C-alpha positions in Angstrom: -148.5 -1.4 7.0 -151.8 0.0 8.3 -155.0 0.1 6.2 -154.6 3.7 5.1 -151.0 3.1 4.0 -152.1 -0.1 2.1 -154.9 1.9 0.3 -152.4 4.6 -0.7 -150.0 2.0 -2.0 -152.7 0.3 -4.1 -153.8 3.6 -5.6 -150.2 4.3 -6.9 -149.9 3.7 -10.6 -146.7 2.8 -12.4 -145.6 0.9 -15.5 -145.6 -2.5 -13.7 -149.1 -2.0 -12.3 -150.5 -0.8 -15.7 -149.0 -3.9 -17.4 -150.4 -6.2 -14.8 -153.9 -4.7 -15.1 -154.0 -5.0 -18.8 -152.6 -8.6 -18.8 -155.1 -9.6 -16.2 -158.0 -8.1 -18.3 -156.8 -10.0 -21.3 -156.5 -13.3 -19.4 -159.9 -12.9 -17.7 -161.5 -11.6 -20.9 -163.0 -8.6 -19.0 -162.9 -5.0 -20.2 -162.3 -1.9 -18.1 -162.3 1.8 -18.3 -159.2 3.6 -19.7 -156.2 3.8 -17.5 -155.8 7.5 -18.2 -159.0 8.1 -16.3 -157.1 6.9 -13.2 -153.5 7.7 -14.0 -152.9 11.1 -15.4 -149.2 10.3 -15.7 -149.8 7.8 -18.5 -148.4 9.9 -21.4 -147.3 8.4 -24.7 -143.7 7.7 -23.7 -144.8 5.9 -20.6 -147.5 4.0 -22.5 -144.7 2.5 -24.7 -142.9 1.5 -21.6 -146.1 -0.3 -20.5 -146.3 -2.0 -23.9 -142.7 -3.2 -23.7 -143.2 -4.4 -20.1 -146.2 -6.5 -21.3 -144.0 -7.9 -24.1 -141.3 -8.8 -21.6 -143.8 -10.7 -19.5 -145.2 -12.5 -22.5 -141.7 -13.5 -23.6 -140.9 -14.7 -20.1 -144.0 -16.9 -20.3 -142.6 -18.6 -23.4 -143.9 -16.4 -26.3 -141.7 -15.3 -29.1 -141.6 -12.0 -31.0 -142.6 -12.5 -34.7 -143.1 -8.9 -35.8 -144.9 -5.7 -35.3 -148.2 -4.1 -36.2 -149.3 -0.6 -37.0 -152.5 0.7 -35.5 -154.7 3.6 -36.5 -153.0 4.2 -39.8 -156.0 5.6 -41.6 -157.2 9.1 -40.9 -160.8 8.0 -40.9 -160.1 5.5 -38.2 -158.1 7.9 -36.1 -161.1 10.3 -36.1 -163.6 7.6 -35.2 -161.4 6.3 -32.3 -160.7 9.8 -31.1 -156.9 9.7 -31.5 -154.6 11.7 -33.7 -151.7 9.5 -34.9 -150.7 5.9 -35.7 -149.1 3.6 -33.2 -146.8 0.6 -33.2 -147.2 -2.6 -31.2 -145.8 -6.1 -30.9 -146.7 -9.4 -32.5 -145.9 -12.8 -30.9 -146.3 -16.4 -32.0 -149.4 -16.8 -29.8 -151.2 -14.2 -31.9 -150.8 -16.3 -35.1 -154.1 -17.9 -36.1 -153.4 -20.6 -38.7 -155.2 -20.3 -42.0 -158.5 -22.3 -41.8 -158.6 -22.3 -38.0 -161.8 -20.8 -36.5 -161.9 -17.7 -34.4 -163.4 -18.8 -31.0 -165.3 -15.7 -29.9 -165.6 -16.6 -26.3 -161.8 -16.6 -25.9 -161.8 -12.9 -26.5 -163.7 -9.9 -25.1 -165.4 -8.1 -28.0 -163.4 -8.9 -31.2 -163.4 -6.9 -34.4 -161.8 -7.9 -37.7 -160.1 -5.7 -40.3 -158.2 -6.5 -43.6 -154.5 -5.7 -43.8 -151.7 -5.7 -46.3 -149.0 -7.7 -44.6 -145.2 -7.6 -45.2 -142.6 -10.2 -44.4 -139.1 -8.6 -44.2 -136.1 -10.0 -46.0 -133.6 -7.8 -44.3 -133.1 -5.7 -41.2 -134.7 -2.3 -41.3 -133.4 0.3 -38.9 -134.3 3.9 -38.6 -134.1 6.8 -38.3 -134.5 8.4 -41.7 -136.2 5.5 -43.4 -138.3 6.5 -46.4 -141.1 4.4 -47.9 -138.9 3.6 -50.9 -136.1 2.3 -48.6 -138.6 0.4 -46.5 -140.0 -1.4 -49.5 -136.5 -2.6 -50.4 -136.4 -4.5 -47.2 -139.7 -6.4 -47.9 -139.3 -10.0 -49.1 -143.0 -10.8 -49.7 -146.4 -9.2 -49.5 -149.6 -11.0 -48.4 -153.2 -10.2 -47.7 -154.4 -10.8 -44.1 -157.0 -10.3 -41.5 -156.3 -8.9 -38.0 -158.5 -9.6 -35.1 -158.4 -6.7 -32.6 -159.7 -6.9 -29.1 -159.4 -3.8 -26.9 -159.2 -4.3 -23.2 -161.2 -1.1 -22.8 -164.9 -0.9 -22.6 -166.6 -0.1 -26.0 -163.1 0.4 -27.6 -163.0 3.9 -25.9 -159.5 5.1 -25.2 -156.9 7.8 -25.6 -153.8 7.3 -27.6 -151.7 6.5 -24.5 -154.3 4.0 -23.4 -154.3 2.1 -26.7 -150.5 2.1 -27.0 -150.2 0.7 -23.5 -152.7 -2.0 -24.6 -150.4 -3.0 -27.4 -152.7 -1.4 -30.0 -155.7 -3.7 -29.2 -153.8 -6.7 -30.4 -155.3 -10.2 -30.3 -154.8 -12.4 -33.3 -154.0 -12.3 -37.0 -154.3 -14.7 -40.0 -152.2 -14.4 -43.2 -153.5 -15.5 -46.6 -151.8 -18.0 -48.9 -150.8 -15.8 -51.8 -147.3 -14.4 -51.7 -146.2 -11.6 -54.1 -143.0 -9.8 -54.5 -143.4 -6.0 -53.8 -142.2 -5.0 -57.2 -145.1 -7.0 -58.8 -147.7 -4.8 -57.1 -149.0 -1.2 -57.0 -149.8 -1.3 -53.3 -151.5 2.1 -53.2 -154.0 0.7 -55.7 -154.3 -2.8 -54.2 -158.0 -3.1 -53.6 -159.9 -5.1 -50.9 -163.5 -6.0 -50.4 -164.5 -6.9 -46.9 -167.5 -9.2 -46.6 -169.4 -10.7 -43.7 -171.6 -13.7 -44.5 -171.2 -13.0 -48.2 -172.3 -9.4 -48.0 -169.8 -6.7 -48.8 -169.6 -4.3 -45.9 -166.6 -2.2 -46.8 -163.9 -1.6 -49.4 -160.6 0.2 -49.6 -157.3 0.3 -51.4 -153.8 0.4 -50.0 -153.8 4.2 -50.2 -156.0 4.1 -47.1 -152.9 3.1 -45.1 -150.9 6.3 -44.8 -151.2 6.9 -48.6 -149.1 3.7 -49.2 -148.4 0.7 -46.9 -144.7 1.4 -47.4 -145.2 4.7 -45.5 -146.5 2.7 -42.6 -143.5 0.4 -42.7 -141.2 3.4 -42.7 -143.1 4.9 -39.8 -142.7 1.6 -37.8 -138.9 1.6 -38.4 -138.4 5.2 -37.5 -140.7 4.9 -34.4 -138.8 1.9 -33.2 -135.5 3.7 -33.7 -136.5 6.2 -31.1 -136.4 3.2 -28.6 -133.1 1.9 -30.0 -134.9 -1.0 -31.8 -135.2 -2.2 -35.4 -137.3 -4.4 -37.6 -135.6 -7.8 -38.0 -135.4 -10.2 -41.0 -138.3 -12.6 -41.1 -140.5 -10.4 -39.1 -144.2 -10.0 -40.1 -145.5 -6.4 -40.3 -149.2 -5.7 -40.2 -149.4 -2.3 -41.9 -152.8 -1.2 -40.5 -156.5 -1.7 -41.2 -157.5 -0.8 -44.7 -161.1 -0.5 -43.7 -162.9 0.1 -40.5 -163.0 -3.0 -38.3 -166.2 -5.0 -38.1 -167.7 -6.7 -35.1 -168.1 -10.5 -35.4 -170.1 -13.1 -33.6 -170.4 -16.9 -33.5 -171.4 -18.2 -36.9 -170.0 -15.2 -38.9 -167.9 -15.8 -41.9 -165.5 -12.9 -42.7 -163.7 -12.7 -46.0 -161.2 -10.2 -47.5 -160.9 -10.4 -51.3 -157.8 -8.6 -52.6 -157.2 -7.7 -56.2 -153.8 -9.4 -56.4 -153.3 -11.0 -53.0 -156.0 -13.6 -53.1 -158.8 -14.1 -50.5 -158.5 -14.6 -46.8 -161.4 -16.0 -44.9 -162.2 -16.4 -41.2 -165.0 -18.5 -39.7 -166.1 -17.5 -36.2 -167.5 -19.9 -33.6 
């Protein structure tokens, strides 16, 4: 192969190359421009293929699927990030940050933290046609949580296909210690105060998540059904950020205080 042919080969984008580029950025903790700026063929369907390819490579490396996450479930966040619909993404065991463990900032690129209502499923939930009411019947327990997101794109600037390919900016998550049954709560009214170093910086209720977190769960089940997949018993589902995500730095203490789901804290170092 001559130099010109080699250059042409390198310039060709496909699912495998996009997955490798994003995995390399994650491993090296280096951000980059959006892939869509270089690959016009990265549409939403192809982006989910990239996401699944990344998952396959992580599973091959020894990671295990523990659930799914919803991204960009609030309209305000969609507008700020310049996208127009929610997304689904994968959670693996390597993303679990045990309660009380610190977040080591230097292990990520430019992390942000957001509070979430978290579901643990008691039964399989398979679309299509899942309603919020049916989705909530599959929930075993509800928790409060914090998600640490970390886009592989510079300044968190991306299109919807870019962020889907990047597994919805996934990084880590921590789940609180208070478990409640779903029928004990009015999740649309479940309130959360997000504080950094003791100062409240944002607040929201569960209604910020698609009107009710159960709607986000139904959305996930129906979206996965289009790929012949389902939500499995025991899986964790992060339903989406209730507030905007906040940047964190070494020394920060982030806390989410829920009205019925206890408090979740995260110390950064």
